C-alpha positions in Angstrom: 0.0 0.0 0.0 1.3 3.4 -1.0 2.0 5.9 1.8 -0.2 8.5 0.1 -3.1 6.0 0.1 -2.8 5.4 3.9 -5.1 7.7 5.8 -4.3 7.9 9.5 -7.3 8.5 11.7 -7.4 10.2 15.0 -8.3 6.8 16.6 -5.2 5.1 15.3 -3.0 8.0 16.5 -4.7 7.9 19.8 -4.2 4.2 20.3 -0.5 4.3 19.5 0.0 7.5 21.7 -2.0 6.1 24.6 -4.4 9.0 24.7 -8.1 9.6 23.8 -9.3 10.6 20.3 -10.6 13.9 21.8 -7.0 14.6 23.1 -5.6 14.0 19.6 -8.3 16.3 18.2 -7.4 19.0 20.7 -3.7 18.7 19.8 -4.5 19.4 16.1 -7.3 21.9 16.6 -6.7 23.6 20.0 -3.1 23.0 20.9 -3.2 25.7 23.5 -5.5 23.5 25.6 -3.0 20.5 25.7 0.1 20.2 27.8 3.5 20.3 26.0 4.2 16.7 27.1 1.0 15.4 25.6 1.7 17.3 22.4 5.2 15.8 22.2 3.8 12.2 22.6 1.2 12.8 19.8 3.8 14.4 17.5 6.2 11.6 18.0 3.6 9.1 16.9 2.6 11.2 13.9 6.2 11.4 12.8 6.8 7.7 13.2 3.8 6.9 11.1 5.1 9.3 8.4 1.7 10.9 8.5 1.6 13.4 5.6 0.8 16.4 7.7 4.2 16.3 9.4 4.2 20.0 8.5 1.1 20.5 10.6 2.8 18.8 13.6 5.8 21.0 13.1 3.7 24.1 12.7 1.8 23.4 16.0 5.1 23.2 17.8 6.2 26.6 16.5 2.6 28.0 16.2 3.1 28.7 12.5 2.2 27.0 9.2 4.2 29.2 6.9 1.1 29.6 4.7 -0.9 32.7 3.9 -4.2 32.9 2.1 -5.1 35.5 -0.5 -8.6 36.1 -1.7 -9.3 38.0 -4.9 -12.6 38.6 -6.8 -11.5 37.5 -10.3 -8.4 35.5 -11.1 -8.9 36.2 -14.8 -8.5 39.9 -14.3 -4.8 40.7 -14.9 -4.9 43.3 -12.2 -5.6 40.7 -9.5 -3.2 38.1 -11.0 -0.4 40.7 -10.9 -1.3 41.5 -7.3 -1.1 37.8 -6.4 2.3 37.6 -8.2 3.6 40.3 -5.8 2.4 38.4 -2.8 4.0 35.1 -4.1 7.3 36.9 -4.8 7.7 38.1 -1.3 6.2 35.0 0.2 8.8 32.8 -1.6 11.6 35.0 -0.1 10.2 34.2 3.3 9.6 30.5 2.7 5.8 31.0 2.6 3.2 29.0 0.7 0.5 31.2 -0.8 -3.1 29.7 -1.0 -5.3 31.5 -3.6 -9.1 31.8 -3.4 -11.3 33.2 -6.1 -14.5 34.7 -4.8 -16.1 35.4 -8.2 -17.2 38.8 -6.8 -19.6 36.9 -4.5 -19.8 37.8 -0.8 -21.0 34.3 0.3 -18.1 32.6 -1.6 -15.7 35.1 0.0 -17.0 34.1 3.4 -16.6 30.4 2.6 -13.0 30.9 1.5 -12.1 32.9 4.6 -13.3 30.2 6.9 -11.8 27.5 4.8 -8.4 29.2 5.0 -8.8 29.7 8.7 -9.6 26.0 9.2 -6.3 25.2 7.5 -4.6 27.4 10.1 -3.0 29.9 7.7 -0.8 32.4 9.5 -2.6 35.3 7.9 -4.9 36.6 5.1 -4.7 39.2 2.3 -8.2 40.1 1.0 -9.6 42.0 -1.9 -13.2 42.2 -0.5 -16.6 42.4 -2.2 -18.0 44.3 0.8 -17.2 47.4 2.8 -18.0 45.5 6.0 -17.7 41.7 5.5 -19.5 39.4 7.9 -16.4 37.5 9.0 -14.5 40.4 10.5 -15.3 39.4 14.1 -13.8 36.0 13.4 -10.4 37.1 12.0 -7.9 35.9 14.7 -4.9 36.0 12.3 -3.1 39.0 10.8 -5.3 40.2 7.9 -4.5 42.9 5.3 -7.2 44.4 3.1 -5.9 45.5 -0.3 -7.2 47.6 -3.2 -10.8 47.9 -1.8 -11.0 49.4 1.7 -13.4 48.3 4.4 -15.1 50.5 7.0 -13.0 49.3 9.9 -9.7 51.1 10.6 -8.5 48.5 13.0 -7.4 46.4 10.1 -4.2 47.3 8.0 -5.2 48.4 4.5 -3.3 49.1 1.3 -4.8 50.8 -1.8 -3.8 53.2 -4.6 -4.5 56.9 -4.5 -7.8 56.4 -6.3 -8.9 60.0 -6.0 -5.6 61.2 -7.5 -6.0 58.6 -10.3 -9.4 59.9 -11.3 -8.1 63.5 -11.1 -5.0 62.8 -13.3 -7.0 60.8 -15.8 -9.6 63.4 -16.2 -7.1 66.2 -16.3 -5.2 64.4 -19.1 -8.4 64.3 -21.2 -9.6 67.8 -20.5 -6.4 69.9 -20.3 -4.0 67.9 -22.5 -6.4 66.4 -25.1 -8.9 69.3 -25.0 -11.9 66.9 -24.8 -15.2 68.5 -23.9 -17.8 65.8 -23.7 -16.7 62.9 -21.6 -18.4 59.6 -20.6 -17.1 57.9 -17.4 -17.9 54.2 -17.3 -17.3 52.3 -14.0 -18.1 49.2 -12.0 -20.4 48.9 -9.0 -20.3 51.9 -6.6 -20.2 49.5 -3.6 -16.5 48.9 -4.3 -14.8 51.6 -2.2 -12.3 52.6 -4.9 -14.9 53.6 -7.4 -16.5 56.6 -5.5 -12.9 57.9 -4.8 -12.0 57.8 -8.5 -15.2 59.5 -9.4 -14.5 62.2 -6.8 -11.1 62.8 -8.5 -12.8 63.1 -11.9 -15.2 65.6 -10.5 -12.4 67.7 -9.1 -10.6 67.9 -12.4 -13.9 68.6 -14.3 -14.9 71.5 -12.0 -11.3 72.9 -12.2 -11.5 72.9 -16.0 -14.9 74.6 -16.1 -13.9 77.1 -13.5 -10.8 78.1 -15.5 -12.7 78.2 -18.9 -16.1 79.7 -17.8 -15.2 83.1 -19.2 -14.6 81.7 -22.7 -17.6 79.5 -22.6 -15.4 76.5 -23.3 -16.9 74.4 -20.5 -17.0 70.6 -20.7 -19.8 68.1 -20.1 -19.4 64.9 -18.1 -21.7 61.9 -17.8 -21.3 58.7 -15.8 -22.5 55.1 -16.4 -22.4 52.4 -13.7 -22.1 48.8 -14.8 -23.1 45.8 -12.7 -19.9 43.9 -13.7 -16.4 44.7 -14.7 -15.4 42.7 -17.8 -14.5 43.0 -21.5 -18.1 41.9 -22.3 -19.6 44.7 -20.2 -17.3 47.2 -22.2 -18.6 45.7 -25.5 -22.1 46.4 -24.3 -21.2 50.1 -23.8 -19.5 50.3 -27.1 -22.6 48.9 -28.9 -24.7 51.4 -27.0 -22.5 54.3 -28.0 -22.6 53.3 -31.7 -26.4 52.6 -31.8 -27.3 55.9 -30.2 -24.9 58.1 -32.2 -23.6 59.8 -29.1 -21.3 62.8 -29.4 -18.8 61.8 -26.7 -15.3 62.8 -27.7 -13.7 60.9 -24.8 -14.4 57.8 -22.6 -12.7 57.3 -19.3 -13.3 53.7 -18.2 -12.4 53.1 -14.6 -11.2 49.6 -15.5 -9.0 48.5 -18.4 -11.2 45.5 -19.0 -14.2 47.8 -19.7 -12.0 50.1 -21.8 -10.8 47.2 -23.9 -14.3 46.0 -24.6 -15.4 49.6 -25.7 -12.3 49.9 -27.9 -13.0 46.6 -29.5 -16.5 47.7 -30.6 -16.0 51.3 -31.7 -12.5 51.4 -33.3 -13.8 50.4 -36.7 -16.2 53.3 -36.7 -14.5 56.1 -34.9 -10.9 57.4 -35.3 -9.4 56.4 -31.9 -7.2 59.1 -30.5 -8.4 61.7 -33.0 -12.2 61.7 -33.0 -12.5 60.1 -29.6 -10.1 59.4 -26.8 -10.3 56.2 -24.6 -8.6 56.0 -21.3 -8.6 53.0 -19.0 -7.6 52.4 -15.4 -5.1 49.8 -13.9 -2.5 49.5 -16.7 -2.8 45.8 -17.1 -0.5 43.9 -19.5 -3.1 43.6 -22.2 -3.1 47.3 -22.7 0.1 47.0 -24.8 -1.3 44.2 -27.0 -4.6 45.8 -28.1 -4.6 47.9 -31.3 -4.2 50.8 -30.8 -2.3 50.5 -27.4 -4.5 51.6 -24.6 -3.8 54.7 -22.4 -4.4 54.0 -18.8 -4.0 55.1 -15.2 -1.2 52.9 -13.8 -1.5 51.2 -10.4 1.3 49.4 -8.7 -0.3 46.0 -8.9 2.6 43.7 -8.1 3.9 46.4 -5.7 0.6 46.3 -3.8 1.0 42.6 -3.3 4.5 42.9 -2.1 3.7 45.7 0.3 0.7 43.6 1.6 2.9 40.6 2.4 5.6 42.8 4.1 2.9 44.4 6.2 1.5 41.0 7.1 5.0 39.9 8.3 5.3 43.1 10.4 2.0 42.4 12.1 2.9 38.7 12.6 6.1 39.7 14.3 4.2 42.1 16.6 6.1 45.1 15.2 4.7 48.6 15.8 3.3 49.9 12.6 4.2 53.5 11.7 1.4 53.4 9.1 -1.3 50.7 8.7 -3.2 52.6 6.0 -0.9 52.7 3.0 -1.8 54.6 -0.2 0.4 53.9 -3.3 1.0 56.4 -6.1 -0.5 56.4 -9.6 0.4 57.9 -12.9 -1.1 58.2 -16.4 0.4 56.0 -19.1 -0.1 57.9 -22.3 -0.5 55.8 -25.4 -2.3 55.9 -28.7 -5.9 55.7 -27.6 -5.9 59.1 -26.0 
C-alpha cells in the first residue's frame, strides 16, 4: 500500500499514543488546551507513522504553518493576478506558501473561502473584498490585510492606490491635454470603495477645468455610467450602446481596463481612436500594450501592492509597531495611442 493512500485517523494515532481521540483532536485543533508533554507524545507518533501532515505537527510546535491565504474577486483579471504575483514573490523569499481563493465577486463565496483558510490554520490573510464591511470580521484571529478595496474598519491594516488622484489625473489628461469637452465615465459597482474615490477625483478635475474656462464658454460636459460587472463583455455592451445611439462623446474614461478594452473593440472600426475620440482605461494591465491601438491607462502598482501587503503582514505577525497601517500607493497616467 502506498503511503499517500494510507489515511491515518485520530483513533489510530490515539491508540499508539495512549491517549483519547478527543485529546488528539485538541492537539491538532486547539493546541493551547493541551500540555506540552501530551503534544510531544502525539507528534512523535505522527512522525513515526510518516503521516503526511508532518508539516502540521511541526507548525503546531512553533505555532506557525508558513502559509498565507489571499482572496481575490476575479483570477482572470490581470490586475488581480499581478497582485497575487507580488504576494507570491515576497512569500517565496520568506519560505511562505500562498493559498489562492477566487470569490467570483460573490460575498458568500468570499466568506466560505475565509473560513476554509482559517480552518487550514493559515498564518494570515490578504483580501480584496466584495463588501465594505464583511460578515467575517469578528472571526479574524490571524493578521489580515485588506488591499485595493478598503473596508469600514480602521482597526485592520489596508493598502490601496491613490484612487482620488488617479481619477483626477486621468480626467485632467483628457480635459487639459487632449482638449476633450464631452466625456463619458464608465465604471463598475459603486459598492466597491475605490470607485467613488476615482469619481471624486474626476469631478475635481472637471470642476477645475470649467472654472478656468467659464469666461470663454469652453466648458465641458461629463456623464457617468455604472455597470453591474467589470469585464470586457460589459465594455462591449457600452461600445454597442454608443454606436447605436450616435452619441457625441469625444472621450471615454473607463475606470477599469477590461471595460476600456471592450469599448475599444467595438468602436475602433467606426471612430478614429485618439483623434475623433479618446479612450482612457484604469489599472495599466499587461493587455493594454497588446490591443490595437495601445490603450492609455492610469497605472497602479499592482505587483507592488501585493509585495507591500505581504511585508505588512510579516510586520503584524512579528508584533512590530506599525508606523502606518493605511498605505496609499502612487498612480500615474500612461499615455499611449488611444488618448
